[in-house]
N, C-alpha and C positions, 0 to 999 in steps of 0.2 A: 650554095656555098657549103662546101663540105664543115662538118665539124670542126676537123684542125684549125682549117683557117677562120671559119668563126671565133673560135678562141683566139687565135694570135690576133686579129684585128679587136677584139675585146681589149687586149690587154693595153692595145697601145689608144685606147679611149677614154678619159675622164669616167670617173665614177658618176651618175647620173644622179642629179639634185631631184630630190623628192618632193621638196617644198613645193606645198599649195598645187602639186600638179592633178589636171583636171582630166577626163576620159579624150575628150579632142585634143589635149596635148600628146598624150601618149599613143594617141591612133596616127597623129600628125610625124609624130616622132618614130614608131615603128613601119612608115610607110620611108620616110627618108633613112629608115637600118642607122639611126643617130644609135640605139643601145638595143639589146636584146631585152627581151622577158625576164630571161634570166638576169644577169647583169642589173634592170631591173627590179625584181623581186627582192635579190642578195642585197640593192641601195637600202631598200625599204626594212629588210630583216634587221641591217647593220645600226640603221635607224633607232631598232627598235630595240636590239642588245643596250644601244647607250643611254635610252632614258624610260626603257619601259619600268628599270628600280623604282625608280621616282614617283612614278603615275600612273603604277599599276592598270592600265587597261585591260589588259591581256589576264585570262583565265587558263585559254591552251591554244597553246601553239601549235599549227598544221606540219607534221612531217617530210607531209608531201608538196608542199608550196612547191619548194622549187624543181620538183620532178614534172609537176605541170607546170611548171614555167617553161620547163626545158620540151616538153609536149608543143606547146602553143607556138615556140622556134621552130618545130620541127614541120610542125605545119602551115607557118607562115612563110618558110622556107620552100616546100611545097606545094606553093600555091592555091593550098585549102582555102577555101569563102569560110570566114571565122565569123562570129558574133559581135557585137556591138562594145561587148566589153572584152574581147579578147587582150588577154596578159596586164588587166586592171587589177592591180592588189587591191581588195576586199577585206574586210570583217564581218562577223555572225554575232550579235547577240546569242548571249550562253543559251539561255528560255530557247533559241531554236535546233530541231536538230541536223547535226552533220551527220553521216554517216561513220561510226570508226571512233569517234570521238565521245570521251564523257557528255551526260548532260546532266547535270547538277541541280540543274533551277538554281543556284547560288545557295543550296541546304546544304550543312554539315552531312548532315545523313544520307546524301546521294554523292560525297566523294569521300574517295579509297584515299586521297590526301588527306581528308580531315578527320581522315576516321571512320569512315564509313563505306557505302558498297555503292558500287559505280553500275550507271544506266546506259550502256552502249547501244546507240539506235544502228537495228538494222540499213534502214534507209534516211535517206535525206528528206528533211520537210521539202513541202511542192518549192518554196520560194527558193530554196537553196539549187534544187534542179534547174530553175528556170538561172539563175546566175551560174551554174556548169556548163551550160547550154549556151549562155553568152559567151562561153568565154572566160568570166573573169577568174583569177588566182587568190583561191580563201587562204589567207594568213593565217587566221586563226578567231579562235569564240573571245568572246568581252564578258566582262564584269558586270554583275549586275545584285542586287540586294536580294534575299534570301525569297523565294517566288515571286520577285521581281515587285514584292509588297510596298515599296517605297519609290516616291515619286521626286524624292531630293536627293539623297545618295544612295552610295551601295556598301555602306558602313555595317551592316548586316549579312553581308555574303561570307563563306568561308573562306575565302581567299583575302579577306578584307580590304582596306576604302581604297575606291578609286579617285581620282585628286584631277580639278580644274584643267585643262590644257592651259587655260588664257589665265586664270588665274589657282596656282594650286590650293591657294588657301581657303577658298570657295567651293560651297559645297556642285558637286559634276552634276546636276541633275539625276534624276531619275526613271524608271529601271533600269531604261537603257544608258547606263552611266559610262559603261566601258566604248561603248560603241561610239558615242563622241568624242572621249576623250582620244582614241584611238585616231577618229578620222579629223578632228581639228589638229591634232599633236605633228598634221602627217604621215602616222607609224601606217596609214593604208589609204586610198583613193577617195570610195565611200564605202558605208557598213549600215547593213538591215538593223532596224530598229523595229518595235513595239509596244502597244499602245493598248492598255486597259483603261487609262486614267491618268493621263499626261506625263505616259512614257516614251513616245516621241517628239514630241513638241517643248518638255522643259528642259531635255538636257540638251537638246539644239540650241535653246535658244540663250541655255546656263554659258553655254561656249561658242556663242556667235559663228552657228552653222544655220545652212537652210536643212527644212524636213519636211514629209508629208507625211500626213496622218490620212490614209483616204478612206473613203465612204465602206461601211461595213459593208463587205461580201464583195466585194472588188479585187482583192489580193489574198487567197489562199490563208489562213491560219490553220493547216492541221500540220504535223508535227512540229507546235510551238509550245510549249508547255504554259497552259491555259492559266488565266485568273476570269475570265470568262467567254471561252472561246465561241460560247452559241451563241452569244450576244453584241460584246464588245470588242473584241479584241479583235486589232488590226497590226498589220503587218507596211513599214513605208521605210522610206530613204533617210540617214543621212548623208550629208552633204556638202562642199563647201560654196558651189553655184545650183544656181536655180535648173541650171540646162543639166548640170549633171545629174540634178536630181528626178527630173524630168525623164531622160535617157532611162533610170534604171527603174523608175514606175514604168515602163515601158516594157521592160524586162517581166517585170512582177506580175501586173494587171492580167487579168482574165481569169476564164472558165478553167477547170481543171474535176477531172469528176473522183477523185481524188477530196474534195470540199464541194459540197454540193451547196453551198450558199453560194457561190461564185458563179451559177446559173445564173443570179438576179445580176450581173455584168452584161448580157449578152444585150446589144446596142448602146449601151454605156459606155463606149470607148471611142474617143476620136478618133475620123479617117486619119490615116499616118501617123498617129500616136500622140503624144503629150509633146513631147522635143519639137514634134516641128510644127507647132502654135504658138512658139516664144514669139512676142514680138514689142518689140520698144517701145511703143506707143499705144498697148494695151490698156492705159489707164485713161486716156483721152476721152471723156464724156462718159465716165464710167459713175454710176450712183452707189456711193460708198457710207455704210452704215457705223454708224462709229458707237463707242462704247460709253454705259450712263448704266446708271439704278434702271431701266426696264430689263435689261440684259442682267443682269446681278446687282443685287443689293450692298455695295462693298466698294469703299471708295480708291484711289489709286493714292500712292504715297506724293510726294511733293516733286521729289525727282522724276518720280515716273510722270507723271504731269508735264511735267517740260520738254523730256523728251519726246514724249507722247505726239506735245504741239507741235514739236519741229517736224515732226513724222507725217503729222498732218498739213503742214504746209508743203513738205514737201511732194504727196499725194495729189493737192492743189495743182502743185507749178506743171504735174505733170498731166493736166486738163482733166482731174478726176473732178466729181460735183460730191461734198459730203454732207450728210445729214446726221444732227445729232441724236441720240440715244432714240431711234427708232422705234426701241420696244416697250415705251415709256407708257403706260397705259393697258397693254398687251395682257398683264397677268404670267408673262413669262416669267420673271424671277422669283414668284408667287410657289414656281413649281420645285424650286430647290427646298433640300430637305434641311428645314431649322436646325443649329446646334451642332453641325458636323463640318468639319473642311474638307470633307469628301464624302460625295454620294454615292455609297457602294450600290445603291440600285440597279439590276442587269447581272448581279452576280451570286444570283439564287442557283446559277448554272454550275457552278466552280464544281463543286464534287465527280458530279454527272461527268464535268467535260474532262478532267484530270483521270478519272475513269478510261475514257475514251480513248484522252493520249495515251498512258500507259501500255492498253494494248497493240497500239500500231507498235510499240517501240519493234517488238517483233517476238519468235517463238523463244529465241537466246539469252534475249535479257533477265537479268535475277526476279525481275517482276512484272506482272501485265495484269496486273489489278491495283486498285486501291485496297482492299481486303490484303492480297498477297503484300503490300507495300507495309500498311500494318504489320503483319506478320512478323516480316522478313529486317526491320528496325525496331520495332517492339515502338510507335509513336504513331500518331496520327496527328497531319499538322489540320486539323478542323477542328479539334478537341483540347481539353487542359489549356497549357501551359504553348498548342502549336500556335507557327507564325500565322495563319489564318483562321484561326479561331476564333475571333471577334465577330465575323462575319457570319457566323452562326447564330448568332445571338442578335444581329443586328436584321437578319433576312429569315422569315421564318418561313418562307420556302425550300429555302436552304439547308436551316436546321433539319427538315424532314428530309432530304435528300442523301445528308451527309449518313442517315440510318443505313437506305441502301443506292447508292450510287449508281447502281448496272439499269437502273430504271429511269426515265426520263423527269425532270423535275416540271412543278409545275410553275410555266412563265407565263400566265396569262394576266399578271398584276403589273409586271415588266412590257409586255406585250398593249397596253392600253394606256400605261406612263410614256413608249415612246412615241405613242399615235399621237398622246395629247401635246407633247413638246414639240412634233415634228408640225401640227395643226398652228398651232401658234406663231410657229417658226416661218414654215411655208406662207401663212396668212400675210405676217409683217412683209417678209420680198416681196411679195405679190402689191399690196395696195400701196406700199412706198417706194415701190422699182424700184427695187433695187438689186445693184450687180454680186454683191461682195459685203460682208464686216470687216475692218479692219479694226483691230483691237491693240493694244501694247499687250503684250504677250503673258508677263509678270506685272503684278498691283506694286510691287517690288525689289528692290535689287536681290538677286541671291544669297540666301544664308551663309553660313561657315561650313566650312567642311565640319567641324566638329564642333556641333552644337545643338540643340533641340529643336531650333526654328526649321520650320515648314517651308519648302517652294510654293507660291501662292499665286498662282495664275490666273491668271480671267476667264475661260474657257472649260476648265475641266471640274463638274463632269459633267458640263453640258451638251457637248461635240459628242462627247461617248455615248453618255444615251439618247442623245437625238439621233446619232449615227452619220451626221455631215463629216463631208473633209474640211482638212486646213493646211495651208502653209506657212510655214515662220520665215523669215527673213531677218536676216543680221539689220540694226537700225540707228545704231549707236553705242552708248558707252556710260555708266554712271562714274562719277565724281571718282566712288569706292574703288574702282578700276571693274565692275562688275557690269558682262554685258549686258544690251537693250534689246529685245528683238519686238517686232510689229508678229503679228499673226493674220493670214488673210483665209477667209470664213465664209463655205458658200453651199447652197441648195445638194440636196444629196447629186451624185455622179459629177459635179462639177469641177474636178480638177484639173483639165485643162485650161479652163478660163483666173481660176486661181494663180496657174503656173504662171499664164501670160501675164498677169496683172504682178505678181510678183518678181518677175522677168523684168520686167520696164523700172521696177521702183530699184531694184538691187542696179542695174546696170546706168541708172540714175545715183544712184548715192554711195555706194562703194563703202559700205559699211562692214564690211566682213571685218574683224580683229585677226590680226594674224598672230599668235601664240607663239612665243621669245622662249620657248623651254631650257629649263633647267634642271642640273642636277645636283639633286638636295640629299641630305643626309639623311636615314632611315631614323624616324625619329619612334618613340614608345608606341604611340598612338597609332601608328601607318605599320607599325609591322606587327602587333600585338596577333592579328590572326592569320598577317600574310603567310601563303604558304607557296613557294614557287612553282609556275607553271611548268609541266611536264611536255616533252616535245622541244625543249627548245632549241632556235630556228638553227641548221646545220650549218656550216662553216665552209 
């Protein structure tokens, strides 16, 4: 079909409905010629234009999204073989580099729109390259707190707070706040999130989404503004369904010479990929370990206990065998750092990792090292009142590294810590013959958007220090309207089994909450640092 006849038929069709669309829905619609990639992309951009001012999910829109969609249509019309995400609208967390778009790390000093200096990466992060190769249409980059350093909300972002799509009065979860809001609100089909300590799982659970926090080293994290790039940072998907999350993980996982850590993935990716192993009988006969004080010395709220109890019954109804508190007496809970809500161990490499990230941006960017960055903006984020200064005080190795971030830091203490965690974790899983752990993702409801209360998760930082994978899946709703989720946790490289079990649970329960978006007046709180996105969607 030529462009003229294609446009004529487009005018005769109703605008595509984007609400809760899946990757499979889109693939089938394209095959049946129900709509074009351009029509679908315009429909998403129209929804964004209507609701984005009330939710602030985006920092920067991609001005090329419609052109990219037209190219997908051209290739479809030509009969080209395209990737599994061809024509699927996606969003990218602000911390992840997209060539030609500003990378601000959520920090006002790195945004010209907030009076700072723009850093424009010359190349995509490898995960973005892989999405493009699969045919995805990148709509834009999504809001985060400054330096991704908040697991609860994005209120410290230079671009202002992001609201929760399910309930705008609740925190969106952090730090992948904008990605979760964009996906949950059907501003996009899927999105890239990134986690150092809860930043994939928290926003997904807070907004009734599926997420995958992969094994450290399975997915490249090069080209991502780091907190712990050498030790903890992972990139994973936010999606509305387990199948979509598995399809995206198929695209993201595996070795690239741009990130030598990913050589560890050799032999650890299932034949046929992650989506191929999904099964509605995966839970039958599986031995599941339950949350208890052996894992963490923290109680669940009454509301969480009730919802978790129902979730356990739902697992048993699918044929799972549950074991109470399998970590009791193992010493695992005693490994936690006392007196803190967030355990930063593993972030000893933060200054060195930032140095490597800045070097990768390209020779034409405003700065290529930490020293140049400090000279350019007149502030060191690791010192004084900087957003990352407290980590240096908590971690002696990081404090030493800050003085010369060009040198590889001493990570021997973290290596010993991860090994200690893994020894106990693996021993319990083996001795109890466990296939997975299934916990409530949160210990209590999601806190308000504007409050000092922090998000309380059950697995942060345990699975980040250990490096093991998890899959979160919607599991209900609290009385106050806060979403509730379960999190499936497994051994290193066990994503396929976790996804299969989560798929079984999801298909049997259908607990995903579909948000009802509202257009709300901009309040003083929501507008105090709000700066409009650049490159608004073209008409």
